[in-house]
C-alpha positions as CSV (number, residue, x, y, z in Angstrom):
1,M,79.8,118.9,104.1
2,H,83.3,117.5,104.8
3,T,86.3,117.7,102.6
4,V,89.3,115.4,102.7
5,D,92.6,115.7,100.8
6,T,93.6,112.1,99.9
7,T,96.8,111.0,98.2
8,F,97.2,107.5,96.7
9,R,100.5,105.8,95.8
10,I,99.6,103.2,93.1
11,T,101.4,100.7,90.9
12,F,100.6,100.0,87.3
13,T,101.8,97.8,84.4
14,D,103.4,98.7,81.1
15,D,100.2,97.6,79.4
16,Q,98.1,99.9,81.6
17,Y,100.4,102.8,80.6
18,K,100.2,101.9,76.9
19,H,96.4,101.7,77.1
20,A,96.1,105.1,78.8
21,K,98.5,106.6,76.3
22,Q,96.3,105.3,73.4
23,Y,93.2,106.7,75.2
24,V,94.7,110.2,75.6
25,E,95.8,110.1,71.9
26,D,92.3,109.2,70.9
27,M,90.8,112.0,73.1
28,K,93.1,114.5,71.3
29,K,91.0,113.8,68.1
30,H,87.9,115.0,70.0
31,P,88.7,118.4,71.5
32,S,85.1,119.2,72.3
33,R,84.4,116.2,74.6
34,V,83.5,116.5,78.2
35,Y,86.8,114.7,78.9
36,W,88.7,118.0,78.4
37,I,86.9,120.1,81.0
38,G,89.6,121.1,83.5
39,K,92.4,119.4,81.6
40,E,93.2,122.0,79.0
41,N,96.8,122.8,80.3
42,K,97.9,119.4,81.4
43,S,100.8,117.6,79.9
44,D,100.4,114.3,78.1
45,D,102.1,112.5,81.0
46,E,99.7,114.1,83.5
47,L,96.8,113.0,81.4
48,I,98.1,109.5,81.1
49,L,98.8,109.1,84.8
50,S,95.4,110.6,85.7
51,H,93.7,108.2,83.4
52,I,95.6,105.2,85.0
53,A,94.7,106.4,88.5
54,H,91.1,106.9,87.6
55,R,90.8,103.4,86.1
56,I,92.6,101.8,89.1
57,L,90.6,103.6,91.7
58,S,87.3,103.1,89.9
59,G,88.1,99.4,89.7
60,F,88.9,99.2,93.4
61,Y,85.7,101.0,94.2
62,N,83.6,98.5,92.1
63,S,85.6,95.5,93.4
64,Y,84.7,93.4,96.4
65,D,88.0,91.6,96.2
66,G,90.1,93.0,99.0
67,W,93.3,91.7,97.4
68,Y,92.8,94.0,94.4
69,G,93.2,97.1,96.5
70,T,96.3,95.9,98.4
71,S,97.9,94.8,95.1
72,V,97.7,98.3,93.4
73,I,97.3,100.8,96.2
74,L,100.7,101.0,97.9
75,D,100.0,103.8,100.3
76,M,97.2,106.3,101.1
77,T,97.3,109.4,103.3
78,N,94.3,111.5,104.3
79,K,94.0,115.0,105.7
80,Q,90.8,116.7,106.7
81,I,90.4,120.0,105.0
82,N,87.3,121.3,106.7
83,G,84.4,120.2,108.8
84,N,84.3,118.2,112.0
85,S,87.3,115.8,112.3
86,N,85.2,113.6,114.8
87,I,82.9,112.1,112.2
88,A,80.5,109.6,113.8
């Protein structure tokens, strides 16, 4: 099993931010949902930005339009954590 630490630099719109903020506010009304696992001590801003990143990266993963990725992912860096760095 290989592990890679990947960092993305993304861009998002004001509408995406507002939607994510509304989503986080709605999740606060449901404290027992799976959504909260591992997020108990995060700030609202961290939750909002995580939601935006998740939606953008999920959309990129499910999109076959190459332009989509280049329009929202500004930069990406990868660092192998363990395993063989010469993956075939």
